[in-house]
N, C-alpha and C positions, 0 to 999 in steps of 0.2 A: 469665604471666597473659593477656597479649594473645593469645597463641597459642590458649589455651583459649576466649577470647571469640570469636575468628575461627572456630574449629571449631564452637562451639555455634551461632553466628549463621547459618552456611550451612544447617544442618539446620532452623533456625527459618524461614528464608526459603523453603526448599523446602516445608515443611509449610504455611505461610501461602499460598503460591502454589498448592499443590494444592487447598486449600479454595476459593480464589478461582476457579480453573479449573472445579472441580466445580459451583460456583454459576452459572457462565456457561451451563451446559446444564440444570441442575435448575430454573432459573427458568422454563423453558418449560412446566413442568407446571401452572402456575397461570395464571389469567386475567390479561389485561393490566391494569395499574394496580390490581391487587388488593392487599390489605394484606400478603399474604405476599410478593408480588413487591417491594413497596416496602421491606420488611424486608431482603430479599436484597440489593437495590441498596445500602442503607445499610451492610450488613455488608461488601460488597465494597469500599466506600470506606475503611472502617476497616482492612481487610486491606491495601489499597493503601498507606495512610499508614504502617502498621506495617512493611511490607517496605522502604519508602523510608527510614524512620528507621533500621532495623536496618543497612541497607547503608551509609549515610553515617556511622553511629557507628563501624563497622569501618574505613571509609576514613580517618576522622579518627585513630583509635587507631593505625593502621598507618603513617600518614604524618606525624602530629603537625603537619599543616598547618591553621592556624587559619582559613584562607580557606574550608575545607570547611564550617565551621559557617555562615558567612554565605551561601555559595552554596546550602547545603541550605535555609536559611530563605527565600531568594529563590524557590526552586522550590516550596516549600510555599505561599507566597503566590500564585504564579501558578496552580498547579493548583487551589487553593481558589477563586481568582477565576473560573476556567473553570467549575467546578461551580456557583458562585453565579450567574454571568451567564446560564448556560443555564437555571437554575431560574427566574430572574425574567423572562427574555426569551422563552424557549421551553418552557413548562410541558409541552407534549406531545412534547418531544424523546425519542428512544430513550435510556433510561437505561443500557441494556446497552452500546450503542455508545459512549456518553459515558464510562462506566467503563473499557471496554476501551481506548479511545483514551488516556485518562490513565494507565492502567497501562503501556501500551507506551511512552509518553513517559517515565515514571519509570524503567523498565528501561533505556531508552536513555541517560538522564542518568547513571544509576548506572555503567553500563559505560563510557561516554565519559569520565566524570570519572576513573575508574580508569586509562584509557588515556592521556588528555591533558586536563588541567584547562583549558588555554587553549581547546581546541576545544569542550569541553563548555560553556564560558562563551559562546562564539560561538553555539553551538546554542541556548542559552537566549534570546538576542536574536532569532534566527530564529523561535523559537517564539512570542515576543511578537507579531511581525508576523503569523505564521500564525494565531494566536488571533483577532486582529482580523478577518482575512479570513473565518475560519470562522463568526464570529458575524454578519457582515454578509450573507453569501450567502443564508441562508434568507429574508431580507427580500426580496431581489431575485426569488427564485423564486416569490413570491406572485403576481407578474404572469406567469402561466404562458404566455400566448399568444405573447409576444414571442420567446421562445427557439426556437419552431418555425420562425420566419420568417428566422432568421439563417443558413440553410444555407450559403450561399456566403461569408459572412463567416468562418464556422468554417474552411472549406476554404482560402480565400485567406490568412487570417491564419496558419493552421498551416503551410501550404506555404512561405509567405514566411519564417517564423521558422526552419524547418528548412533552407531554402536558404541563409540567412545563415550558419548554423553550418557547413554543408557547404563554404561558400566561404572564410570567414575565422575559423572556430572554432579553438580551441586544441587541439592533439593531446595526448592522454593515454593511454598504454599502447596505442598503435596506432590510436586512434579519436578523431575530432573530436567532443567532447562538449559544449563550452561556449564562450560568448563573454564578454568582459570589458566591463562598462559601468560607468564611474566607479570602476574598481578593484574592482568586485564581479563575481565569476564566476557566470554564470547558465547552467544547463543547460536549454536551451529545450525539449528533448524531454519533460521532466518536466511542463511546463505544456501543451504541444501535445497530449499524450495525452488530456487532458480535452476539448479542442476536437475532437479526432478522434472521440471517443465521441459528442459532441453532433452532429457532422456526419453520422455513420452513422445515428443515431436520426432526425434531421430528414429524411433521404433516404428512410427505409424505414417510418416510422410510418404513412404514409397510403397509399402505393403500393409494392408489392413484386413487380411483374411483371418479366418478363425484361429489358425495356429499362431499368427503374429499377435492377435489380440490376447490370447491366453497367456503367451509368454510375457507380454507387456504387463498384463494384470498380475502375474505371479511376482514379478520384480517390484511392481508398484506396491503390492501387498507387503513386501518386506520393509519398504520405507515406512508405511503406515504402522505396521506392527512394532517396529522399533520405537516409533513415537508413542505408541500405546504402552510399551514396556517402560518408557521414561515417564509415563503418566501425563504426557503433553497432549491431552486430548483435543485442545483447541487447534494445535498444529496438525494433528492427525486428520481432523475434519477439513482443514484448509487444503491439505494435500489430496484428500479423497475427492473433494468436489472438483478440484482442478483436473484430476484424472478422469472423472465422469464426463465433464464437458469436452475434454480433448478427445476421448474415445468416441463420443457421439459425433463430434465435428468431423473426425477422420472417417468413420464408417457410415454415417448417416442412418444408423439402425437404432430406432427407439427402444428396441428390446434390451440392448446393452445398458441404456440409461435407466430404464425402469427397473431392470434387475439390480443395477448398482444402488438405486435408491432403496430398494427392498433390503439389500444387504446392509446399507448404512443404518436403517431403522433397527434391524436385528442387532447389529453391533452396538448401537446406542443402548439398547435394552440390556445387553450383556455387560457393557461398561458400567451401567448404573448399578448392577448387582455386585460387580467386582471391586469397584473403587469407592471408598468411603467419602472422599472429597467430592466426587460426582454427586452422590446422594445429598451432601450438604448444599451444593450449588443448586440442585433441583429444588430442594426444600426452600432455599432462599428465593428462588424464582417464583415458586407457587405462592408463597405468603411470607415475605421477608420479615414482617412485624412479629410473626409467630415465633421466629427464631432470632429475634433482634439482638440478643445479647451475644450470639455466637455467629453462625453462618450468615444471618440476614443483616448484620450491621452494615456491611459495605454497600449492599444494594439499597438499603433503607436510607443511608446518608446520601447516596447518589440521587435518589428520588426526592429527598428533602431539598437538596441543592437546586435541582431543576425546577421544582415547584416554587421555591423561594425566589428564584431569579425572575420567573414570569416571562412575559414576551420580550421585555426590553432590558432585563438584567438589573443588578444592583449597582453596577459600575466597578471599574478596576479597583481592587484592594478594598472593596466594601463587603465582600462575602466571607464565608468561612469554608472554602473548598478543602483546606488541609484536614478537616475532620473526616474526609473520605480516605480510608486506607488505600495506599498505592495510587493516589489520585493522579500522579504525574505519568503513570503508565496506562493501566487498563481503563481508568475512569476520567481521563482528561476531558472528554466530551462534557461530563457533568460540570466540571469547573468552568468551562467555556459558557455553558448555558446559564450557570448561576450569576456570573458577573457581567457577561456580554449579552445575555438574553437568548430566548428561544429563537427569535427571528434571525439573529446572527448565527446560531447553531444550525438552523435550517439552511441558511446560505452556504455554510461549510459543507453540509451534506450535498448540496447541489454542485459545488465546485468539485467534490470527489466524484460525483456522477458524471460531470463534464470530462474528467480525466478518463473514466472508464469508457465513455462513449468514443473518445479519441482512440483508445486502445483497440476497441472493436472496429472502428472505422479503418484503422491501419491494417488490422487482420483481414478485413474484407477486401482491401485493395491489393494485398500481396498476391502476386502470381506464383511465387515460390511456395509450394505446399508445406515445406519444412518451417519456414519463417512465418507462414500464416498460422500454423499451430502454436509456434512459440509466442506470437503476439496474443493469440486467444488465451493461452494458458496463463501468461503473465497478467493479462487483464482480469482473468477470473480470480487469480490469487489476490490481486489488489482489491477487487470489489468485495470478495468474501471477507478480507481482513477488515475493511471498513464496516461491513454489515455486522460482523461478530462483535467488534468493539462497541459500536453505537447501540446495537441490539441488546448487549449485556448491560450497558449503562442505563437504558430506559426500561429495563425489565421486559423487553419483548421476547428475549430468549435467555436461557441461563448464561451466566458469565463464563467466558472461556479463557480469560487471561491473555487475550490477543491485544496488541497495541494498535493505535491509530497511525497509519503510515505518515511520516514526515512531521507529525504533530506531537506524538507522545515522546517521552524521554526514553532513551535507550540507544546505545551506540550501534549494536548489531542491527536493530530494526532500521535505524536511519541509514546506515551504510548499505544494507541490502536493498532498501527502497531506492536509494540514489542509483545503485547499480541497475535496478529494474528500469528506472526512467531512462538511464543511459542506453540500455539495450533497445528500448522502444524508440528513442530518438535515432539510434543507428538504423533501425528497420525503416523508419519514416523516410530516411534519406536514400534508401536503396532504390535503384531503377525499377526493381520489381514491384515497388509500392505504387508506381504510376499506373493509373487505371487503364491506360490504352496499351500498355506493354504486356506481353505474355511471357511466361517463363521459358525463355530461349525458343519461343514459337513452337514448343512441343507439348503434347498432352500425354498423360500417363494414367494407367488404371492398374492398381495392385502391382505396381512395379514394372509393368510391361510397357514398352515403348509403342507408340501409335504413329503411323506415318501421317504426315501432314504436308500438303502441297507437293506430294510425290517424293518427299525426302524423309529419310529416317533420322531422327535426332537421338543422340545418346544422352542419357540422363547425366546432368552435371554432378560431379562429385566435389 
């Protein structure tokens, strides 16, 4: 009987997730805050709770662990609290981003509970802290001017944090990724990436002549080189791509972007020769079975899991995802594909794509050039993190050790992503995000004010 329930539940979850994913994109056919949009958002939440309930029912039936019931109810309370608090505190928040954030969190809890109940419980407490941060951040963003003036604070704080990790950080799989404070492991690069985006935006929103671009590039290079010194090459790539996109968006000069790509290719070649663990990952990417006993074991097991699951998966608790090393972090996508199926995994990718499109939509609507660059930079960070994680799991690119935002296990990753979503929600509610408003009715070029309607406007600080 249990086997029949597991088999039926996996098809039900796939069907419900397909409906949810379809609505992520069909909602754009209607005007914002229209009755049809509101109905879609409510339907999405019903689907979210249904998927969550279905998964935990199966987990309980297959494990007979009574703790599953209590933990499930704890999650329902927290997710419901997130919806209610956003409703009362931020009525103009993006409902699609809120729904997607909670859906990804629920999927993460489902898979982590299946992999390790203890780690899933720790993730729950990390989320509680992350929720508090995400709810507070939009309030701070209302004082828009202050964030533009903190250019060198972003640079010094970020560089100092990365330098500490490079000097005294704990080594994990060939890279120094974290430091321990009071028994708690903190991956500083997860938080510094937000400071990095704010630094680039504050340098380029007003002036983007050659001198300013060179100065920005030098400081950005310090961030990246510190990550390279820590052998956190996945993080270095993440930062560098965000830098390239923001430089191009600010200057509109393809030469900078093309030159940056050339530099990235050259740096990759140098990194391949300097770092042994990079050579191992490239060898595992090229032919994982040829180095199966060593570097290729993780990627091979990931591919076996995805292939075994097929289109519709084996069902919750029916696969062997724990055979993949560090599956709860870098390769959680493989665990999802094995037990929930490739169709479910593809829907997950589309939900992540929906989040990215909303980030870009918000960036395009911002009249304030500083926050336009911030939204673009954070969107790039998010999209690249998803691409690197999933690309490494399916052997599209070499594994980089990057986690899947909101889904993978990790307190630092979860907290930083919740902060990222909180910033985006704060930007979405700014008057400057309204398409018909201009940034104080003034236009600027390279920091010089331009007269409009016969009046000279001063740039807001």
